[in-house]
SERO-4910 file (N, C-alpha, C, O; in steps of 0.05 Angstrom, whole numbers):
BEGIN
 pado doro    nc1    nc2    nc3   cac1   cac2   cac3    cc1    cc2    cc3    oc1    oc2    oc3
  Met    A     84   -192   -131     95   -182   -150     69   -163   -161     46   -172   -162
  Ser    A     77   -136   -168     57   -116   -192     51   -134   -214     63   -151   -227
  Phe    A     25   -120   -214     14   -129   -240     27   -121   -267     28   -136   -287
  Leu    A     38    -95   -266     51    -77   -284     77    -67   -283     73    -43   -285
  Thr    A    105    -71   -281    116    -60   -279    137    -52   -311    141    -65   -332
  Leu    A    146    -29   -303    155      0   -320    186     -5   -305    193      9   -286
  Asp    A    205    -25   -316    224    -30   -309    253     -5   -314    268    -23   -308
  His    A    266     11   -318    276     30   -318    280     25   -356    298     15   -369
  Leu    A    257     35   -362    249     47   -390    268     74   -401    274     94   -387
  Gln    A    274     69   -423    285     88   -435    283     94   -458    282     73   -471
  Lys    A    279    117   -477    265    127   -497    297    139   -506    316    140   -490
  Ser    A    300    149   -536    316    166   -546    301    169   -580    288    152   -592
  Phe    A    306    194   -591    294    192   -625    314    212   -633    314    236   -632
  Gly    A    335    187   -644    367    199   -652    380    207   -627    379    191   -609
  Ala    A    390    227   -622    397    243   -604    390    249   -577    406    250   -558
  Thr    A    371    251   -577    339    270   -569    326    241   -548    313    221   -555
  Arg    A    334    249   -522    332    213   -496    313    248   -492    318    272   -491
  Val    A    284    222   -490    260    235   -478    253    221   -457    235    231   -444
  Val    A    261    198   -448    249    195   -426    278    177   -420    291    165   -437
  His    A    284    180   -396    305    178   -382    301    157   -349    294    165   -327
  Asp    A    308    133   -356    306     96   -327    292    106   -313    297    116   -291
  Phe    A    255    105   -335    231    109   -311    223     88   -296    199     84   -299
  Asp    A    230     79   -286    218     56   -259    182     68   -249    174     89   -240
  Leu    A    170     45   -256    138     50   -238    124     15   -232    126     -6   -245
  Ala    A    113     22   -211    110     -7   -199     77    -15   -207     69     -8   -185
  Ile    A     62    -20   -216     29     -9   -213     18    -35   -196     35    -53   -197
  Glu    A      3    -38   -187    -10    -61   -177    -41    -62   -186    -55    -43   -191
  Lys    A    -47    -88   -186    -77   -102   -205    -91    -84   -189    -89    -79   -165
  Gly    A   -113    -71   -219   -138    -36   -203   -128    -25   -197   -144    -11   -185
  Glu    A   -103    -14   -193   -104     19   -187   -105     35   -209    -96     25   -229
  Phe    A   -110     51   -209   -117     79   -228    -92     98   -230    -91    117   -214
  Val    A    -75     96   -244    -44    120   -243    -44    135   -259    -51    123   -280
  Ser    A    -42    156   -263    -55    178   -280    -10    197   -280      4    204   -261
  Phe    A     -7    197   -303     20    213   -309     11    241   -310     -9    243   -325
  Leu    A     18    262   -300     17    284   -299     37    311   -302     45    325   -283
  Gly    A     44    315   -326     59    336   -324     47    360   -353     25    367   -362
  Pro    A     78    366   -359     64    387   -384     66    378   -411     63    354   -416
  Ser    A     71    396   -432     72    384   -456    107    374   -465    127    388   -468
  Gly    A    104    350   -467    141    349   -480    152    336   -457    174    325   -464
  Cys    A    147    331   -432    152    318   -417    154    285   -407    160    278   -385
  Gly    A    145    267   -431    153    237   -440    128    223   -437    122    203   -450
  Lys    A    111    236   -416     88    203   -414     72    204   -432     49    197   -426
  Thr    A     75    212   -454     56    202   -476     75    185   -473     77    171   -452
  Thr    A     96    183   -498    114    170   -496    126    142   -474    145    127   -480
  Val    A    114    142   -454    122    130   -428     89    115   -445     97     97   -460
  Leu    A     76    116   -445     44    105   -452     49     80   -474     45     56   -474
  Arg    A     62    100   -496     66     89   -516     84     59   -521     80     41   -538
  Met    A    103     62   -502    112     37   -492    101     16   -488    101     -6   -500
  Val    A     90     27   -469     74     10   -452     57     -2   -469     57    -27   -470
  Ala    A     34     15   -487     16     -1   -509     28    -12   -527     15    -26   -542
  Gly    A     64    -10   -533     72    -20   -563     80    -15   -574     99    -25   -585
  Phe    A     65     13   -579     65     33   -597    101     46   -604    108     52   -627
  Glu    A    120     48   -581    140     53   -593    149     29   -571    136     15   -555
  Thr    A    188     29   -582    198      6   -568    221     18   -558    237     35   -567
  Pro    A    221      9   -541    240     16   -517    257     19   -533    254     14   -557
  Thr    A    289     35   -518    325     45   -525    327     29   -499    350     22   -502
  Ala    A    317     15   -469    326     -2   -456    291     -4   -446    269      5   -451
  Gly    A    313    -34   -418    286    -30   -402    258    -38   -409    244    -36   -429
  Arg    A    255    -48   -388    228    -75   -404    197    -64   -382    195    -53   -361
  Val    A    176    -77   -406    149    -77   -396    142   -104   -389    144   -123   -405
  Val    A    135   -106   -362    126   -136   -357     94   -129   -348     84   -111   -334
  Ile    A     83   -152   -363     48   -142   -354     45   -185   -340     48   -208   -346
  Asp    A     38   -170   -322     26   -188   -298     41   -220   -304     33   -242   -310
  Gly    A     72   -206   -297     99   -225   -296    109   -242   -328    126   -260   -331
  Gln    A     91   -227   -351     92   -229   -371    120   -209   -394    110   -191   -407
  Asp    A    146   -212   -398    154   -194   -408    142   -189   -450    145   -200   -471
  Val    A    129   -163   -437    130   -153   -475    126   -133   -487    109   -120   -500
  Thr    A    166   -131   -474    177   -118   -480    179   -116   -513    187    -94   -521
  Arg    A    174   -133   -532    185   -139   -551    157   -149   -568    159   -156   -592
  Ala    A    132   -150   -553    106   -155   -567     97   -137   -584    100   -114   -578
  Arg    A     84   -144   -611     65   -122   -618     47   -111   -608     40   -126   -590
  Pro    A     36    -95   -608      8    -85   -579    -12   -111   -594    -14   -128   -577
  Asn    A    -21   -116   -609    -47   -130   -615    -39   -172   -594    -53   -192   -591
  Gln    A    -15   -167   -586    -14   -197   -566     -7   -181   -538     -2   -198   -521
  Arg    A     -5   -157   -529     -9   -157   -498    -36   -152   -488    -39   -162   -466
  Gln    A    -65   -135   -502    -83   -147   -481    -90   -132   -472   -104   -132   -452
  Ile    A    -78   -105   -489    -84    -72   -475   -105    -55   -490   -105    -57   -515
  Gly    A   -123    -36   -477   -148    -26   -482   -132     -6   -483   -110     -5   -472
  Met    A   -145     18   -501   -131     41   -514   -149     57   -515   -167     52   -531
  Val    A   -152     87   -498   -172    107   -514   -155    131   -516   -143    144   -499
  Phe    A   -157    135   -552   -139    162   -562   -158    190   -541   -176    187   -525
  Gln    A   -146    212   -550   -158    247   -544   -176    251   -567   -197    262   -563
  Ser    A   -168    239   -599   -186    235   -621   -206    222   -626   -218    224   -648
  Tyr    A   -215    204   -605   -233    182   -603   -233    163   -626   -248    143   -627
  Ala    A   -217    169   -641   -206    152   -661   -233    128   -672   -228    105   -675
  Leu    A   -261    140   -677   -289    118   -685   -277    119   -707   -262    136   -718
  Phe    A   -288     89   -716   -300     92   -754   -316    107   -761   -339    103   -751
  Pro    A   -315    122   -773   -346    136   -785   -364    127   -807   -386    138   -813
  Asn    A   -353    103   -819   -372     88   -832   -387     54   -815   -398     35   -825
  Leu    A   -378     60   -786   -389     39   -777   -403     67   -754   -399     90   -749
  Thr    A   -430     35   -742   -443     44   -723   -437     50   -703   -417     62   -712
  Val    A   -435     55   -673   -431     47   -647   -429     31   -636   -415     28   -616
  Ala    A   -450      6   -654   -453    -33   -642   -420    -37   -654   -400    -46   -642
  Glu    A   -422    -27   -681   -407    -37   -696   -367    -29   -686   -350    -46   -686
  Asn    A   -363     -9   -681   -355     -2   -667   -341      1   -640   -319     10   -633
  Val    A   -362    -11   -625   -356    -32   -603   -344    -52   -604   -325    -60   -591
  Gly    A   -356    -61   -619   -351    -94   -623   -330    -99   -650   -327   -121   -662
  Phe    A   -316    -75   -655   -292    -81   -668   -277   -102   -665   -278   -122   -679
  Gly    A   -258    -98   -641   -238   -119   -638   -256   -142   -626   -249   -165   -620
  Leu    A   -274   -135   -624   -282   -174   -620   -286   -187   -640   -288   -211   -639
  Arg    A   -288   -173   -665   -285   -191   -685   -264   -192   -700   -257   -208   -718
  Val    A   -254   -170   -689   -226   -179   -702   -207   -205   -686   -193   -221   -698
  Ala    A   -209   -206   -660   -211   -229   -643   -225   -253   -657   -223   -276   -649
  Gly    A   -238   -244   -677   -258   -269   -679   -278   -293   -667   -282   -317   -673
  Val    A   -289   -269   -641   -309   -282   -637   -326   -275   -646   -329   -252   -653
  Pro    A   -349   -302   -648   -372   -320   -655   -387   -292   -649   -384   -279   -628
  Arg    A   -406   -285   -674   -431   -259   -677   -440   -258   -652   -430   -241   -638
  Ala    A   -458   -275   -641   -478   -277   -623   -465   -273   -594   -480   -263   -577
  Asp    A   -442   -280   -588   -423   -273   -561   -405   -248   -577   -381   -247   -573
  Arg    A   -421   -227   -598   -397   -202   -587   -426   -186   -587   -427   -165   -573
  Ala    A   -450   -196   -601   -478   -176   -591   -479   -189   -570   -503   -194   -570
  Gly    A   -467   -200   -546   -496   -206   -527   -468   -171   -505   -472   -148   -498
  Arg    A   -441   -190   -504   -416   -162   -516   -418   -125   -516   -409   -108   -501
  Val    A   -426   -126   -529   -435   -100   -546   -452    -85   -533   -446    -62   -525
  Ala    A   -484   -102   -527   -501    -95   -506   -496    -87   -477   -511    -72   -465
  Glu    A   -470   -100   -466   -463    -98   -445   -441    -72   -440   -438    -59   -420
  Met    A   -431    -68   -462   -417    -51   -461   -430    -24   -468   -420     -2   -463
  Leu    A   -445    -28   -476   -464      1   -486   -479      0   -456   -481     21   -444
  Asp    A   -485    -12   -452   -505     -8   -423   -485      8   -393   -489     26   -377
  Leu    A   -460    -12   -398   -437     -9   -384   -436     24   -383   -433     36   -362
  Ile    A   -438     35   -405   -432     74   -414   -453     87   -408   -450    108   -395
  Gly    A   -485     76   -417   -511     94   -407   -503    100   -432   -487    119   -433
  Leu    A   -510     86   -457   -515     92   -479   -534     71   -490   -535     75   -514
  Pro    A   -550     50   -484   -561     15   -486   -575     20   -519   -575      4   -538
  Asp    A   -592     57   -516   -604     55   -537   -602     68   -571   -618     74   -590
  Leu    A   -567     69   -564   -551     82   -587   -537     68   -605   -519     79   -617
  Gly    A   -545     39   -611   -519     27   -621   -525     28   -648   -505     29   -662
  Gly    A   -545     29   -660   -558     31   -690   -543     70   -702   -541     82   -724
  Arg    A   -539     76   -681   -526    101   -692   -497    107   -698   -481     91   -689
  Tyr    A   -483    139   -721   -462    141   -720   -451    157   -709   -459    176   -696
  Pro    A   -423    147   -715   -414    174   -688   -415    206   -706   -411    225   -691
  Trp    A   -419    212   -730   -431    240   -730   -451    237   -715   -449    253   -696
  Gln    A   -467    228   -714   -489    235   -695   -490    233   -668   -510    227   -655
  Leu    A   -472    238   -660   -463    238   -625   -457    266   -620   -455    286   -634
  Ser    A   -454    261   -592   -442    294   -574   -415    281   -577   -409    259   -585
  Gly    A   -399    302   -568   -369    295   -571   -356    278   -539   -335    266   -536
  Gly    A   -376    283   -523   -371    259   -480   -393    231   -502   -383    209   -496
  Gln    A   -417    228   -521   -419    203   -530   -402    190   -536   -398    167   -529
  Gln    A   -382    211   -556   -374    193   -578   -339    184   -565   -321    171   -577
  Gln    A   -338    193   -543   -319    187   -524   -317    166   -506   -298    151   -501
  Arg    A   -345    167   -493   -357    133   -476   -355    114   -501   -342     93   -497
  Val    A   -368    120   -530   -364     94   -552   -331     82   -552   -327     60   -561
  Ala    A   -317     93   -545   -284     98   -550   -287     92   -528   -311     97   -530
  Leu    A   -285     83   -502   -280     81   -481   -288     53   -476   -272     38   -465
  Ala    A   -316     45   -485   -334     13   -488   -319     -1   -514   -319    -26   -515
  Arg    A   -311     11   -528   -287      1   -559   -263    -14   -554   -254    -31   -568
  Ala    A   -251     -3   -524   -230     -3   -514   -234    -27   -495   -219    -46   -490
  Leu    A   -255    -22   -487   -258    -48   -460   -264    -73   -464   -254    -92   -451
  Ala    A   -286    -74   -488   -301   -108   -497   -278   -127   -496   -274   -140   -475
  Pro    A   -267   -128   -511   -245   -147   -503   -228   -154   -475   -208   -168   -474
  Arg    A   -241   -141   -456   -226   -152   -452   -206   -140   -424   -205   -148   -401
  Pro    A   -192   -121   -436   -161   -123   -444   -150   -122   -406   -163   -113   -388
  Arg    A   -123   -134   -404   -107   -131   -382   -106   -107   -371   -119   -108   -350
  Val    A    -97    -86   -376    -86    -52   -373   -108    -37   -405   -112    -40   -429
  Leu    A   -117    -15   -372   -129      5   -399   -117     36   -398   -120     51   -379
  Leu    A   -105     40   -421    -89     67   -413   -103     88   -439   -106     83   -462
  Leu    A   -109    113   -424   -128    135   -432   -101    157   -435    -86    164   -416
  Asp    A   -100    163   -462    -82    187   -474    -93    212   -477    -99    222   -499
  Glu    A    -96    227   -445   -113    250   -452   -145    255   -469   -149    271   -487
  Pro    A   -161    241   -459   -184    225   -473   -205    258   -471   -213    272   -491
  Leu    A   -209    263   -446   -227    289   -439   -215    323   -451   -230    342   -447
  Ser    A   -181    326   -469   -182    339   -466   -200    367   -490   -199    391   -494
  Ala    A   -215    343   -501   -225    353   -530   -249    368   -521   -254    389   -533
  Leu    A   -263    362   -502   -292    363   -486   -287    378   -472   -265    377   -459
  Asp    A   -306    401   -467   -319    424   -452   -313    422   -421   -306    400   -412
  Ala    A   -316    441   -409   -306    438   -381   -326    416   -361   -319    401   -343
  Lys    A   -355    422   -374   -374    421   -355   -378    380   -351   -384    363   -334
  Ile    A   -366    384   -385   -372    345   -393   -343    330   -377   -338    307   -371
  Arg    A   -332    352   -376   -304    330   -377   -305    332   -342   -284    325   -333
  Val    A   -315    335   -333   -316    324   -305   -336    305   -296   -336    286   -280
  Ser    A   -353    315   -311   -375    288   -311   -371    257   -319   -375    238   -304
  Leu    A   -358    255   -352   -345    238   -363   -318    236   -339   -319    214   -327
  Arg    A   -303    247   -333   -279    231   -310   -288    215   -293   -282    191   -290
  Asn    A   -305    232   -281   -321    211   -255   -338    182   -261   -340    163   -246
  Gln    A   -355    187   -295   -354    156   -299   -326    143   -306   -321    123   -291
  Ile    A   -307    148   -326   -288    137   -326   -277    112   -297   -274     88   -295
  Arg    A   -275    139   -279   -272    129   -256   -285    104   -244   -273     83   -240
  Glu    A   -314    109   -238   -331     96   -233   -325     70   -247   -321     50   -233
  Ile    A   -324     66   -281   -324     52   -297   -297     27   -281   -303      7   -268
  Gln    A   -282     32   -285   -249     26   -266   -255      3   -248   -249    -21   -246
  Gln    A   -268     18   -237   -270     10   -197   -296    -25   -202   -301    -48   -194
  Gln    A   -303     -5   -223   -337    -34   -222   -320    -59   -233   -321    -83   -227
  Leu    A   -299    -39   -259   -290    -69   -267   -260    -73   -256   -246    -78   -276
  Gly    A   -248    -72   -239   -227    -65   -225   -199    -71   -241   -181    -87   -236
  Ile    A   -202    -51   -267   -178    -60   -288   -163    -33   -286   -169    -10   -282
  Thr    A   -131    -52   -292   -107    -35   -273   -114    -10   -302   -129    -11   -321
  Thr    A    -94     11   -294   -103     31   -305    -85     58   -305    -78     68   -284
  Ile    A    -76     72   -335    -64     88   -335    -65    118   -345    -58    123   -368
  Phe    A    -72    137   -328    -85    161   -352    -77    176   -364    -94    192   -356
  Val    A    -65    189   -378    -46    217   -387    -59    233   -389    -79    233   -404
  Thr    A    -50    254   -370    -66    278   -374    -45    303   -365    -29    293   -349
  His    A    -42    330   -368    -34    360   -364    -48    365   -338    -36    368   -317
  Asp    A    -80    366   -342    -95    378   -320    -89    369   -300    -84    345   -298
  Gln    A    -87    389   -274    -70    371   -251    -96    366   -240    -97    345   -228
  Glu    A   -123    383   -240   -149    376   -231   -159    342   -237   -159    321   -223
  Glu    A   -163    346   -254   -173    317   -274   -143    301   -242   -144    303   -218
  Ala    A   -129    290   -255   -105    281   -237   -108    276   -207   -110    253   -199
  Leu    A   -109    295   -190   -128    293   -172   -147    282   -149   -146    278   -124
  Ser    A   -166    280   -170   -187    282   -167   -199    254   -183   -222    254   -190
  Ile    A   -186    235   -186   -193    207   -192   -169    181   -191   -173    157   -195
  Ser    A   -147    195   -184   -122    177   -195   -118    158   -154   -119    171   -132
  Asp    A   -114    134   -156   -108    120   -123    -71    133   -123    -61    130   -101
  Arg    A    -50    147   -144    -31    148   -149    -26    162   -171    -39    156   -192
  Ile    A     -3    187   -170      2    206   -196     26    209   -197     40    216   -178
  Val    A     35    201   -229     67    200   -216     72    235   -243     61    241   -264
  Val    A     84    242   -232     89    283   -229    118    269   -260    131    248   -258
  Met    A    119    287   -282    135    284   -301    155    308   -310    148    331   -316
  His    A    166    304   -309    183    326   -316    209    334   -333    226    347   -321
  Lys    A    211    330   -349    230    322   -368    252    295   -364    275    289   -357
  Gly    A    222    282   -374    222    252   -384    238    233   -357    253    213   -359
  Ile    A    231    245   -332    240    236   -309    210    227   -299    194    227   -317
  Ala    A    203    222   -280    181    217   -254    195    231   -232    213    220   -218
  Asp    A    186    258   -229    200    276   -204    189    272   -182    204    279   -164
  Gln    A    160    258   -171    157    239   -152    128    220   -164    119    221   -187
  Thr    A    119    205   -144    110    197   -155     89    190   -126    105    196   -108
  Gly    A     64    181   -111     50    186    -95     28    188    -95     18    188   -117
  Thr    A      7    193    -70    -23    199    -72    -29    221    -84     -8    232    -88
  Pro    A    -41    230    -91    -51    262   -100    -52    279    -68    -52    303    -65
  Ala    A    -53    262    -46    -57    282    -23    -24    286    -14    -10    299      2
  Gln    A    -21    268    -34     18    262    -22     34    292    -32     46    311    -22
  Ile    A     24    279    -63     27    312    -82     30    339    -77     46    357    -81
  Tyr    A      6    334    -65    -14    363    -66      8    375    -33     19    396    -27
  Asn    A      6    353    -23      3    377      2     37    371     14     48    388     28
  Gln    A     52    341      7     86    338      5     98    338    -20    106    316    -29
  Pro    A    102    364    -37    118    362    -56    136    358    -58    151    374    -46
  Ala    A    152    331    -74    184    329    -69    198    346    -78    220    343    -67
  Thr    A    197    370    -97    223    376   -109    201    405   -116    177    402   -111
  Asp    A    210    429   -128    205    453   -129    197    443   -152    174    447   -143
  Phe    A    193    434   -174    171    434   -198    155    417   -195    137    416   -212
  Val    A    153    399   -173    120    380   -174    102    414   -163     82    424   -174
  Ala    A    123    430   -127    110    442   -115    100    465   -135     77    471   -134
  Gly    A    117    477   -151     96    490   -176     75    484   -189     54    497   -185
  Phe    A     75    464   -205     69    451   -225     37    437   -209     17    433   -223
  Val    A     38    432   -187      1    424   -178      3    437   -152     14    434   -130
  Gly    A    -15    457   -165    -41    471   -144    -18    508   -154      3    515   -163
  Thr    A    -46    520   -141    -21    562   -140      0    549   -123     -6    529   -110
  Leu    A     18    558   -122     29    568    -98     50    593    -88     70    595   -102
  Asn    A     48    605    -73     47    628    -65     83    633    -53     83    628    -29
  Arg    A    102    638    -60    130    630    -48    146    655    -39    143    676    -52
  Phe    A    164    653    -16    176    678      5    208    671      3    218    649      2
  Glu    A    216    688      3    253    679     12    250    686     40    233    699     52
  Ala    A    270    675     48    270    667     76    297    673     87    314    667     70
  Glu    A    306    681    107    323    677    117    324    664    150    317    672    172
  Val    A    339    629    137    345    636    158    354    634    187    377    627    191
  Leu    A    336    640    214    354    648    232    371    629    261    392    633    273
  Asp    A    349    608    264    359    588    288    350    556    246    331    547    232
  Ala    A    369    555    249    367    526    235    357    491    251    341    475    240
  Ala    A    366    486    273    348    479    286    331    462    301    326    438    302
  Arg    A    320    493    315    291    504    307    277    509    292    254    515    302
  Gly    A    280    511    265    261    522    240    252    544    246    228    546    241
  Leu    A    267    568    256    264    595    252    273    613    239    298    617    239
  Val    A    254    630    224    266    640    197    247    672    195    226    680    205
  Arg    A    264    682    180    251    722    179    246    723    148    263    724    131
  Val    A    224    723    145    214    736    123    204    779    110    187    780     92
  Glu    A    209    792    116    197    808    111    197    827    136    193    851    135
  Gly    A    202    812    159    222    829    187    200    809    197    203    806    222
  Ala    A    180    793    186    162    780    209    181    747    207    189    735    187
  Glu    A    183    737    239    196    714    246    157    693    239    132    696    241
  Ile    A    177    675    232    153    650    227    177    625    239    201    622    236
  Ala    A    158    612    252    170    582    274    161    555    258    138    548    261
  Leu    A    171    544    249    164    526    229    165    498    244    148    483    235
  Asp    A    179    489    262    186    478    284    193    442    265    186    419    271
  Arg    A    212    453    242    229    422    242    261    437    232    267    461    233
  Pro    A    272    419    224    308    425    227    310    441    199    293    438    182
  Leu    A    325    454    197    320    480    167    353    475    153    372    472    169
  Pro    A    357    475    132    390    486    128    393    518    131    378    538    130
  Ala    A    419    512    136    425    546    138    425    555    122    427    544    101
  Gly    A    422    589    127    426    597     97    398    623     89    383    635    105
  Arg    A    400    624     63    368    632     59    354    615     43    369    607     25
  Ile    A    328    604     41    302    583     36    286    597     20    284    621     24
  Thr    A    275    587      2    259    592    -10    216    575     15    208    552     19
  Leu    A    208    601     22    180    576     32    164    575     18    175    586     -2
  Ala    A    147    570     12    118    563     -1     97    558     14    104    550     36
  Ala    A     66    560     10     46    562     30     22    554     -4     29    565    -25
  Arg    A     -1    537     -3    -23    547    -11    -45    569     -6    -46    584     14
  Pro    A    -58    568    -23    -66    601    -23    -95    586      8   -106    603     22
  Glu    A   -101    564     12   -116    561     29   -106    557     57   -120    557     77
  Ser    A    -81    555     56    -55    561     86    -61    595     89    -75    604    107
  Leu    A    -52    608     73    -55    634     80    -74    640     96    -94    626     95
  Arg    A    -73    660    115    -90    678    122    -77    710    142    -54    718    149
  Ile    A    -92    715    144    -91    755    154    -96    739    183   -112    722    191
  Ala    A    -72    757    198    -67    753    229    -59    779    231    -53    796    214
  Pro    A    -61    778    260    -48    807    270    -22    802    273     -9    822    280
  Asp    A     -2    775    269     15    787    264     34    770    243     30    746    244
  Gly    A     55    779    222     52    764    199     73    775    183     90    791    191
  Ile    A     71    762    147     83    789    133     73    803    126     52    799    113
  Pro    A     83    831    133     68    858    113     54    851     91     62    832     79
  Ala    A     26    867     79     29    854     57     -4    877     44    -20    887     60
  Glu    A     -7    880     20    -30    915     17    -54    883    -10    -51    868    -29
  Ile    A    -76    892     12    -92    881    -13    -95    889    -36   -104    912    -40
  Thr    A    -89    871    -61    -97    895    -90   -118    874   -107   -113    868   -131
  Gly    A   -143    864    -92   -163    849   -104   -166    836    -83   -152    832    -63
  Val    A   -204    821   -101   -219    815    -85   -241    790   -103   -259    799   -117
  Glu    A   -238    769   -102   -260    756   -120   -275    742   -108   -263    726    -93
  Phe    A   -302    739   -107   -332    718    -97   -324    701   -122   -324    710   -145
  Leu    A   -317    678   -115   -322    654   -125   -335    627   -123   -327    604   -128
  Gly    A   -365    642   -111   -378    624    -94   -359    604    -75   -339    617    -70
  Ser    A   -359    593    -70   -368    571    -49   -329    586    -30   -319    582     -7
  Val    A   -322    599    -47   -289    609    -45   -285    647    -42   -289    662    -61
  Gln    A   -279    652    -27   -270    680    -27   -236    686    -33   -217    679    -18
  Arg    A   -235    700    -59   -206    703    -74   -195    718    -68   -200    734    -85
  Leu    A   -175    732    -47   -165    756    -42   -136    751    -50   -122    732    -42
  Arg    A   -128    773    -68   -105    778    -79    -83    801    -67    -89    825    -69
  Ala    A    -65    794    -59    -47    825    -49    -15    813    -61     -9    797    -78
  Arg    A      3    832    -42     26    842    -59     42    844    -30     42    864    -15
  Ala    A     54    821    -25     74    822     -3    100    805    -19    100    787    -36
  Ala    A    133    825      0    149    821      2    159    812    -22    168    790    -29
  Gly    A    154    839    -34    147    842    -67    134    827    -84    147    820   -104
  Arg    A    113    820    -83    115    792   -104     81    791   -107     67    807    -94
  Glu    A     65    770   -127     44    784   -112     24    752   -105     23    735   -123
  Val    A     15    749    -86      6    721    -65    -24    723    -66    -35    745    -70
  Val    A    -40    698    -60    -57    684    -63    -76    680    -45    -79    655    -45
  Leu    A    -90    689    -29    -97    678    -11   -132    664    -17   -146    675    -34
  Asp    A   -140    645     -6   -168    628    -10   -182    630     14   -166    627     32
  Arg    A   -207    635     21   -221    635     34   -252    618     41   -269    630     27
  Phe    A   -266    595     58   -287    599     51   -300    608     49   -298    626     66
  Asn    A   -327    612     32   -338    640     32   -369    632     59   -386    614     63
  Glu    A   -360    663     73   -381    661     95   -396    684     97   -386    704    108
  Pro    A   -426    685     84   -443    697     79   -436    724     99   -424    718    119
  Gly    A   -441    754     96   -434    765    127   -411    771    129   -409    796    131
  Ala    A   -387    757    130   -360    762    129   -348    796    112   -349    806     90
  Glu    A   -341    800    134   -322    833    120   -299    818    112   -284    803    123
  Leu    A   -300    831     83   -265    832     72   -257    857     68   -268    878     64
  Pro    A   -225    849     72   -217    874     62   -216    885     42   -216    869     23
  Ser    A   -213    918     33   -221    922      1   -189    929     -7   -169    920      5
  Pro    A   -189    940    -20   -159    948    -40   -147    954    -33   -156    977    -29
  Gly    A   -119    954    -20   -110    987    -15    -99    977     20    -78    984     30
  Ala    A   -117    963     32   -117    950     62    -99    936     67    -97    914     56
  Gln    A    -77    947     90    -53    941     96    -65    922    117    -80    926    136
  Val    A    -51    896    107    -53    869    127    -26    851    128     -5    855    116
  Arg    A    -32    834    144    -12    808    159    -16    787    142    -36    793    128
  Leu    A     -7    768    136    -12    743    125      6    727    144     28    736    148
  Ala    A     -1    704    157     10    685    172     -5    666    157    -24    667    142
  Ala    A     22    635    170      4    609    165     18    593    182     41    597    192
  Pro    A    -11    559    187     18    546    209     31    538    194     30    535    170
  Gly    A     50    532    215     70    526    219     70    496    189     77    494    165
  Ala    A     61    485    202     45    463    184     47    457    148     56    439    133
  Gly    A     32    485    144     29    503    124     42    507    105     35    506     82
  Trp    A     69    513    115     95    522     93    107    498     86    112    481    103
  Leu    A    114    494     58    137    484     47    155    503     44    154    526     35
  Val    A    183    482     57    213    489     44    216    475     17    217    451     12
  Leu    A    217    500     -1    219    484    -34    247    480    -38    265    496    -33
  Thr    A    252    443    -52    292    443    -52    286    445    -78    267    459    -85
  Gly    A    305    427    -99    307    437   -124    288    420   -140    285    425   -165
***
């Protein structure tokens, strides 16, 4: 039996339905990310799990207990917000111990747990400081420690890294994942940043217009997108209109170039797509003109125009390798498995 079950959740505000029949089963200790653009319903689902919003329909079940109508403080949930939400008049130690004090934990036990949490987040000597004396990354770590101090059953993180600069975000997201794995706590992480979701999640739920478009591992979401929306939202995608020549054999034509996909296809015209790392310059393939070359350290990015649209090719940096110059006429190809056939 799953540890956290979201059973046919729906949420409407007036006549507007923002979450449509949302189903998800999360195992104990699993790290699941809700990924999607602003307004897709991911934070609303999170708030229903936390108890800050009451579902219009459906249930929230934690460890076999139906908590749909329970108050937030009855659910044993820890939550970390985007805005840190630390108390400015309390020290770091007092912030971390706040939930324990409200729960009536004795002072001596509180002090031990606070020290444990500060050590866990790597700030053992900063308990006497105030939030304004900390960096943004340190404040968010204190917010994480405060959420974890009461030993919640579930940890919820609502875009906790979006206010931080890029380098700190990478460091802190890795630390969050390490702490989550160390504690084995069931976690839901809400983000609109695909790199964050792909890098730290056990599974990802890609949300779009109030529904879960696809749920899967990061590799499944990236390599086997189930819908056109998922394919376009997660990662960069090059699209080509193709004519199906032989549906049974998976033979198509793009701009005069025949491509064998070795899988059955629908008849007529379809949309093919390929990730930048799948495309390569080859003797035969789709005709293209190089329009730009970018050096990105470990990756060399080529931009080209093919089939009437801009496309991007990524290749690993090879010192001494010659790159085509802008204006060069080339042909683009990809292995059969590198092509995606997009659906609705």
